[in-house]
SERO-4910 file (N, C-alpha, C, O; in steps of 0.05 Angstrom, whole numbers):
BEGIN
 pado doro    nc1    nc2    nc3   cac1   cac2   cac3    cc1    cc2    cc3    oc1    oc2    oc3
  Met    A   1581   1317  -1892   1569   1293  -1882   1555   1279  -1905   1540   1291  -1920
  Ser    A   1560   1253  -1908   1549   1238  -1930   1520   1230  -1923   1512   1227  -1900
  Ser    A   1504   1227  -1944   1476   1220  -1940   1474   1189  -1940   1490   1175  -1951
  Phe    A   1453   1180  -1926   1449   1151  -1924   1419   1146  -1921   1404   1164  -1914
  Glu    A   1411   1121  -1926   1383   1113  -1922   1381   1091  -1901   1399   1074  -1899
  Ile    A   1360   1091  -1886   1355   1070  -1867   1330   1055  -1878   1310   1067  -1883
  Gly    A   1333   1029  -1880   1311   1012  -1888   1313   1006  -1918   1331   1014  -1932
  Ala    A   1293    991  -1927   1292    982  -1955   1286   1005  -1973   1270   1022  -1967
  Ser    A   1299   1006  -1996   1295   1027  -2015   1271   1021  -2034   1263   1039  -2048
  Arg    A   1261    997  -2033   1238    990  -2050   1222    969  -2035   1232    956  -2017
  Pro    A   1197    965  -2043   1181    945  -2029   1192    917  -2034   1202    911  -2056
  Val    A   1190    901  -2014   1200    874  -2016   1177    855  -2010   1163    858  -1991
  Gly    A   1174    835  -2027   1152    816  -2023   1162    787  -2027   1186    783  -2034
  Ala    A   1145    768  -2022   1153    740  -2025   1155    734  -2054   1139    743  -2070
  Val    A   1175    718  -2062   1179    710  -2089   1183    680  -2091   1191    667  -2072
  Gln    A   1178    670  -2114   1183    641  -2120   1199    640  -2146   1190    652  -2166
  Val    A   1222    626  -2145   1239    625  -2169   1235    598  -2182   1238    577  -2169
  Asn    A   1228    598  -2208   1225    574  -2223   1247    574  -2245   1245    590  -2264
  Ala    A   1267    557  -2242   1289    557  -2262   1282    540  -2286   1293    546  -2308
  Thr    A   1265    520  -2284   1258    504  -2307   1228    500  -2307   1214    506  -2288
  Thr    A   1218    491  -2330   1190    486  -2333   1184    458  -2325   1197    439  -2336
  Pro    A   1166    452  -2307   1161    425  -2298   1147    409  -2320   1131    419  -2335
  Ala    A   1155    383  -2322   1143    365  -2341   1116    355  -2330   1109    363  -2308
  Ser    A   1102    339  -2346   1075    331  -2337   1076    313  -2313   1057    311  -2298
  Asn    A   1099    298  -2308   1100    281  -2285   1111    295  -2260   1115    282  -2239
  Gly    A   1116    321  -2261   1125    336  -2238   1155    339  -2238   1166    355  -2222
  Ala    A   1170    324  -2254   1199    326  -2255   1207    349  -2273   1192    356  -2292
  Pro    A   1230    362  -2268   1238    384  -2286   1242    374  -2314   1253    353  -2318
  Ala    A   1234    390  -2333   1237    383  -2361   1266    388  -2370   1279    408  -2362
  Ala    A   1277    369  -2385   1304    371  -2395   1305    388  -2420   1286    387  -2436
  Asp    A   1326    403  -2423   1329    420  -2446   1342    403  -2468   1366    398  -2467
  Thr    A   1326    395  -2488   1336    378  -2509   1342    393  -2534   1349    381  -2554
  Ser    A   1339    419  -2535   1343    434  -2559   1373    439  -2563   1388    444  -2545
  Ser    A   1381    436  -2588   1409    440  -2595   1413    467  -2609   1435    474  -2617
  Asp    A   1391    482  -2611   1392    508  -2624   1406    529  -2606   1396    532  -2583
  Ala    A   1427    541  -2615   1442    561  -2598   1426    586  -2593   1431    600  -2574
  Ser    A   1406    592  -2610   1391    617  -2607   1367    613  -2588   1353    632  -2583
  Ala    A   1363    589  -2578   1341    584  -2560   1346    599  -2534   1368    604  -2526
  Thr    A   1324    606  -2521   1327    621  -2496   1340    603  -2474   1334    579  -2472
  Ser    A   1357    615  -2459   1371    600  -2438   1352    597  -2414   1331    610  -2413
  Ala    A   1360    581  -2395   1344    576  -2371   1347    599  -2352   1363    598  -2333
  Val    A   1331    620  -2357   1332    644  -2340   1310    640  -2319   1287    634  -2326
  Pro    A   1317    643  -2293   1296    640  -2272   1273    659  -2275   1277    683  -2281
  Glu    A   1249    649  -2272   1226    666  -2273   1218    672  -2244   1217    654  -2227
  Val    A   1211    697  -2238   1204    705  -2212   1174    712  -2212   1165    729  -2227
  Ala    A   1160    699  -2194   1131    704  -2191   1125    713  -2163   1134    700  -2144
  Thr    A   1110    733  -2160   1102    742  -2133   1078    726  -2123   1062    718  -2139
  Ser    A   1077    722  -2098   1055    707  -2086   1035    726  -2074   1041    742  -2056
  Leu    A   1010    723  -2083    989    740  -2073    978    730  -2046    964    744  -2032
  Thr    A    984    705  -2039    973    693  -2015    987    705  -1990    976    704  -1968
  Ile    A   1010    717  -1994   1025    729  -1971   1023    759  -1972   1036    773  -1955
  Asp    A   1007    770  -1989   1004    799  -1992    994    811  -1966    973    803  -1955
  Ala    A   1009    830  -1955   1002    843  -1930    980    863  -1933    969    872  -1913
  Gly    A    973    870  -1957    952    890  -1961    964    918  -1959    989    921  -1958
  Ser    A    947    938  -1959    957    965  -1957    962    973  -1928    949    963  -1910
  Ala    A    982    990  -1924    989    999  -1898    968   1019  -1888    958   1036  -1904
  Pro    A    961   1018  -1863    942   1038  -1853    955   1065  -1851    975   1069  -1836
  Val    A    946   1084  -1866    958   1111  -1867    937   1132  -1860    915   1132  -1871
  Asp    A    943   1149  -1841    926   1171  -1833    932   1194  -1851    951   1210  -1847
  Gln    A    916   1197  -1872    921   1217  -1893    920   1246  -1881    934   1263  -1891
  Asp    A    903   1250  -1862    902   1277  -1849    928   1284  -1836    938   1306  -1838
  Arg    A    939   1265  -1821    965   1269  -1807    987   1273  -1827   1005   1290  -1823
  Val    A    987   1258  -1849   1007   1261  -1870   1006   1288  -1882   1027   1301  -1886
  Ser    A    982   1298  -1887    980   1325  -1899    988   1347  -1879   1000   1367  -1887
  Gln    A    983   1343  -1853    992   1362  -1833   1023   1363  -1832   1035   1385  -1831
  Ile    A   1035   1340  -1832   1065   1339  -1831   1076   1351  -1856   1096   1366  -1855
  Arg    A   1065   1344  -1879   1074   1354  -1905   1073   1385  -1905   1091   1398  -1914
  Ser    A   1051   1396  -1895   1048   1425  -1894   1068   1438  -1875   1080   1458  -1882
  Ala    A   1073   1425  -1852   1092   1436  -1833   1121   1435  -1845   1136   1454  -1841
  Val    A   1127   1414  -1860   1154   1413  -1872   1156   1435  -1893   1177   1448  -1895
  Gln    A   1136   1438  -1910   1137   1459  -1931   1138   1487  -1919   1152   1504  -1931
  Asn    A   1125   1492  -1897   1125   1518  -1884   1150   1523  -1867   1155   1546  -1859
  Gly    A   1165   1502  -1861   1188   1505  -1845   1182   1505  -1815   1198   1514  -1799
  Thr    A   1158   1496  -1807   1150   1496  -1779   1151   1468  -1767   1143   1465  -1744
  Tyr    A   1160   1448  -1782   1162   1421  -1771   1185   1420  -1751   1207   1427  -1758
  Pro    A   1180   1411  -1726   1201   1411  -1706   1222   1389  -1710   1215   1365  -1711
  Val    A   1247   1397  -1714   1268   1377  -1717   1284   1377  -1691   1296   1397  -1683
  Ile    A   1283   1354  -1677   1297   1352  -1651   1320   1333  -1655   1316   1308  -1657
  Pro    A   1345   1343  -1655   1368   1326  -1661   1371   1303  -1642   1380   1281  -1651
  Thr    A   1364   1305  -1616   1368   1283  -1598   1349   1260  -1605   1356   1237  -1603
  Lys    A   1324   1266  -1613   1306   1245  -1622   1315   1231  -1647   1313   1207  -1650
  Ile    A   1326   1247  -1665   1336   1236  -1690   1360   1217  -1684   1361   1195  -1695
  Gly    A   1378   1226  -1667   1401   1210  -1660   1393   1184  -1646   1403   1163  -1651
  Asp    A   1374   1186  -1627   1364   1162  -1613   1352   1142  -1632   1356   1118  -1630
  Ala    A   1336   1152  -1652   1324   1134  -1671   1345   1121  -1689   1342   1098  -1696
  Met    A   1366   1136  -1696   1387   1124  -1713   1402   1103  -1698   1408   1082  -1709
  Ile    A   1407   1107  -1672   1421   1087  -1656   1403   1063  -1652   1413   1040  -1654
  Ala    A   1377   1067  -1647   1359   1044  -1644   1357   1028  -1669   1356   1003  -1668
  Ala    A   1356   1041  -1692   1355   1027  -1718   1380   1010  -1722   1378    988  -1732
  Gly    A   1403   1021  -1715   1428   1006  -1717   1428    982  -1699   1438    960  -1707
  Val    A   1418    985  -1675   1417    962  -1656   1398    941  -1667   1404    917  -1666
  Met    A   1375    949  -1678   1356    929  -1689   1368    915  -1713   1364    891  -1717
  Leu    A   1384    929  -1729   1396    916  -1753   1417    896  -1744   1421    875  -1757
  Gln    A   1432    902  -1723   1452    883  -1713   1440    858  -1701   1450    836  -1705
  Lys    A   1417    861  -1688   1404    838  -1676   1391    820  -1698   1389    796  -1694
  Ala    A   1383    832  -1720   1370    817  -1741   1390    799  -1756   1381    779  -1767
  Ser    A   1415    805  -1756   1434    788  -1770   1448    767  -1753   1464    752  -1763
***
């Protein structure tokens, strides 16, 4: 059975792409350099702190209990619950697109 991941593999945040540097009048600045070694117009990505969701509320006591149970081999794995959650995640992904 092949392994797979559900959900994003890394945090995703709001970004703003700036392909050119704005001139003083607000219009994009034209690239007038003829030097071939000059840097090309590579988009700059800046994260927006105004949309920052903050830190997620995490119950550290519960996390440590689950971590201990997994390490000890006493964490209950119920295949029907896992299957139901996988099906529900698939349905939610289909509705999102």
